[in-house]
N, C-alpha and C positions, 0 to 999 in steps of 0.2 A: 504494500500499499504506499504510494507516494505521499509524503508529508514533509513540511518544512522542519528542518533540524540543522544543527551546527556541530562543528568539531573544534575543540581547543586542544593545542598541542603545547606542552610545557617543556621549555629548555631552561633548565636550572643553573646554567653556568654564566659567570661574569668574570670580567678581568679584575674588577674591583668592586666591592660592595659599596653603593652609595650610602651616605651617612643617615638618609632619611627612610631607606628601604626596609620594609618588613615582608617583602615577598619571599617565597621559598626559593632562594637562589644562594649559590656559593661561588666564592672565588678560589682560585688556586687548586682546582680539582680536575685538571686537564687529563690525568691518568684514567678518569672514568668516561671521558667522552666517547671513545669507540664502543665500549660495552654498553653505554647508555643508548647510543643511537641503535645499536643492534636490538636491544630490548624494546625500544620504542617502535621500531619497524615490525617486530614481532607482535607487539600489541595492536598496531594498526591492521596488520594482516588478519588478526583474529577478531578484535572487537570492531574495528572499522568495517570489515567485510560483513560481520553479523548485522550491524545496524543499516549498512547499505542495502543488504538483502531485504530488511524489513521495510525501509523507509525510502529507498532510492538514494540518489546522489545528494550529499549535503548541500544546503543553500550557501553556507559560509564555512570557511576554514580560518582559524586564527592561530598563528604561532607566536607565543609570547614567552616571557620569562621573568627574571633572568634576561639574558641578551642572546637571542637566537643567532645574530650575526657574528658572534664569537666562535661559532662552530667552523672548523676547518672546511675549506672548499669541497673536499671530497666527501666528507660526512654529510654536509648539507646536500650535496648532489644525491647521495644515497637516499637520504630521507625524502627528498622531493620526488625522486623516481618511484619510491614506494607508495607515496600518496597519490601519484598519477595512476599507478597500476590498480591500486584498491579502489579508488574513487572514480575511475575513468575520466580523469581530468584531461584537458587539451594539452597538447605538447608545448604550446606556447601561450602566454597570457593574451596575446593580441589576436588569437584565432576567434572567428565568429562562433558564438554559441547561442542557442535559442534561449536558454536560461543560464547565463554565466554564473559560475560560482564565485563569490567574493572571497579571495584568497589573500589574507594579510599576513605580512611578517614584520615583527619589530626589529628595529635596527638601532645601534648606537652610532652616531656619525663618526666616532673615532675608530670604528671597526670595519669600515666598508671601503671599497674601491669600485671602479667601473666594471671590473671583470666579475666581482662578486655579485653586484646588482644585475649584471647581464645574465648571470647564471640563474638568479631568482626569476627574472622576467621570462627567460627562455624555457624554464620548466614550470610555467603555469601561475606564478604569483603575479597578481594584478593590482595589488595595493600595499603600500609601505607605510609604516608608522615609525617616525623618528623621534626618539626621546631626546629633545633639545634642552628643555627646562629653562634655560636662559642662554643668551648670547654674551653675557658678561663674563670675561675670563676669570676675574677675581671671584665672582660668585660660584662659577663652576668648580673651581678649585676647593672653595669653602664648603661645597655640598658633596664632594667626593666624586665628581664626574671625571671621566677620563678624556673627554674631547674638549676642543676649543671652540669659541664662537666662529672662527673661520672655518673649521671643519663642519660645523653645523650648516653654515651658508653654503659650502661646497657641496654638501650632501644632496641638496635639492638640484644642483646642476648635474650631479652624477645620476640621480634618479631620472631625470628627464632624458639624459643622453642614453640611458639604458632602455628607454621606452615607457617608463611609467607615466600614467596620466591620472593617477589617483594616489595622492600622498597626504598623509596626515602628520602633523607635528604637535608635540606636547610642550606645554609651559607649566611651570609652578611659580606661584606668587607667594609672598610672605616669607621669603628666604632670609637667612641671617644677614643683617646689614643692608637689606634691599630697601629702596625708597620708591614712592610712587612714580617719580620721574624715570627711574631705572626700569620699572615694569612697562611704562608707556613706551620707552625706547625699544624694549623687547617686542612689544606688540607691533610697533612700526616696522621693525626689521622683519619680523615674521610675515606680515601681510605683504611686504615688498617681494617676498619670495613666492607668493601666490600658491601655497598649498591649498588642496581642495577642502581640507578638514583641519580643525584646530581643537585640541583638548586642553583645558587649562584648569588646574587644581590649586586650591589653597594648601600650603604646607600643613601636614598633620603630623604631630610627634607621636609616633607608634611605639608601644612598649618593646623593649629589647633592641632597639635601634641605637646607632652611635649617637644621634641627636638627643634621644631621650636620656641617655646616660650623661651627656654634656649638660642638659637641662637640670638634671638632679644635682650636678656639681656646681651649678651656677656659672657655667662656662659658655652658655649660648645666648647671644643677644638677638632677640627677634623683634620685628616691628610690633607696635602696641596695637590694641583692638581698633582704635580710631584709624590708624594707618591701614590696617587690613581691610577695614570696610571701604575706605577710599579707594584702595586698589581693586576691590570687587566692583565697586561702581564704575571705576574707570574701564575695566575689562568688559562689563556688560554693556557699556555705552559704546566703546570704541569698535568692537568687532562687528556688530550689526551695521554700523555706519560704513563698513568696508566690505560688505557683501556677504557676511558669515551669519546665517540665521541660527538662533539658539534652538536646538531640538531636544536638549537634555541638559540637566543642571550644569554639567561640566564640559559640554560638547557643542560646537558650532560648525557649521558646514556651509559651503556653497550649495545651491539648489541641486538635489539629486545625488549628493555626495555624503549623505549620512552613513554612518557605519552600520551596515546591516547586521553584522555579527553582534555589536554591542546592543543594538535595538532588540535583537532576539533575547538577550538576558532580561530585558525589562518588559518583554511582551509575552512571557510565559511559553517561550518556545524551547523544546528539549535540545540538549547538547551533550555530546560525548567528550569527556576529558581523557587525553592521552598523555601519559608521562607521570613522573614522580610528583606528588602533591597536586595532581590535576583533579579538578572537580567536575562531576557530571550532574545532570538533571535529566533523569530518564524515567518514563512511566510514572511521573508524578512524585518521584523520590530523589533525594540528593545523596551523592556518593562522593568519596574522596579516595584517591590512591594513596598508598603509603608514601611518606614524605622523604625518607632517607634514601639516597641514591643507591647505595649498595643493597639495601633491602629490596628496592624496586627492581633492580637488574636481577637479583637472585629469584624473586618471586615470579618474574616473567620466565626466566630460564627453566626453573623447576616446574612451572605450571601450577604452583600453589595458590596463585592469585594475588592481586595487589589492590583490589577495590574493596572498600568497606563502606557500608551504609552509614550516613550521618544519623542524627536524630530523626525518628520516624516522622514523616510529614502528615500531621493531623489536618483535618478540614480547617480548623481555626488558623493553624500556622500557614496553610496554603492561602487562605483569604488575605492574611496579613501581608505576606510576601507579594502576592498578586497586586494588592493595593499600592503599598509604598514603592515597589519597583516601577509600577505604571506611572505613579505620580512624579517620578524622576524626569519623565519625558514631557515635552511641550504638549503632546496630545492628551496626556493624562489617563484617567480610568475610563474605558469604554463600558457604557452600561450594558450593552448587548453582549459583549464578550464576557463580562462578569457574570451575567445571568446564565449564559451558555455553559460557563465552566462550573458554576456552583449550584445552579438550579433555583436560585433565589434572586430577587432584585437587589440592586446595590443598596437602595435606600432601606431595605428591610434589615440590613446589617449595620449601616453607617450613617443613617439619617442624622443622628445627633452630632457626630463628628463633623459631617458636612456643614450643618447649620452653624456650628460654633466657629469653624474656620472661615466660613463666608463672613460672618459678623466681624472677625478679626482682619478681614481683607486679605487672607492668605490663600483663599480658594475661590475659583469661579465655576459656575455651573450652567449647563444648558441641557437640552434634550438628549444630546449624545453622550454626555458624561461630565466628569468634574476634572479640573486641572488646576495646578498651582498658579497663582498670579505671579507678577515679577517680584512682589514682596514675598510671596510664598516661596519662590525659588531661593530667595536670600535667606530665608529662615525655614529651610526645608525640614530640618530635624524636629522643629516644633510641630509641623503639620504631620510628619510621619508618626509621631507618637500617638496622635489621636486615632490612628488606624490600627493600633494594637488592641486586640481583643482581650 
């Protein structure tokens, strides 16, 4: 039975762990790369083939990390050819397809060259996501990035030369020592490069990161709340003025270039996670693969299994997730979709929450559904709490 679904592939390797990063990734583990890709390809050939047989070709494939572009050329080639074979992908991303698969690979600007990007393009990848974060060299060093501002600018030139016509770039604001003027300069630089998509996030201090430890020791100087709010306001004003429509709290795109893969996360679409620490959402339940790289490799080789079910998805939890994930998007919660999914009208469950948030100016409502206002986007966590049952 053909249905919409996606595939996430996790590459847990980095050259250097960024100081803010709490994603499951490691630096200095090159000795595991070959064994990991072998295990990854085996999981793709078993689990990928299983779900392709059930649901047809996935609508989206997303390779994230970590830093996928740190993989050596030959290992990346092996991985991409396995994906081509299992999912019947085109031989090149430029080939005409009736329903093209959106195939994204995350890249660090300091790890790529034209030959590497050409390999990606020629083996079916049609979308790149560059982790830029800032173009300021001093800030890049301060947050533990391995690339320079010049390399970030050059990355777009290389992407275009390799044939890519769908490129995303990431920014982070609220960095140590950053000012509003520095953020505006980053925004101006980024839009001058004309990526099709921009993701921009406020810095979060996550437990276990280098920045969290520095904060505990009083060694991290961050912009104050007023400055963060001014940066947020500058960002949300600047990008729409330059042709980037906000379609999700942290994501802006030129028309037609919204990330289909990320939208699937927010729109209750199933996805298969491949690799160590990868998450899956299948048949209404969530799963996580084992996190440790050696345990993942051994579990695949021995056939003992690597996937573990997370907390059982009750009806209440499913409703909560459906609601607050949909609210992240500009479209919001679709009434018809909610009722089809749960068999009850949206207002039968959330009438009080909707009424209260409307009074606060955080939520807008019409016949189709409910969605956050601009103020609601700014204070999303306040709105999300009201949708917890």
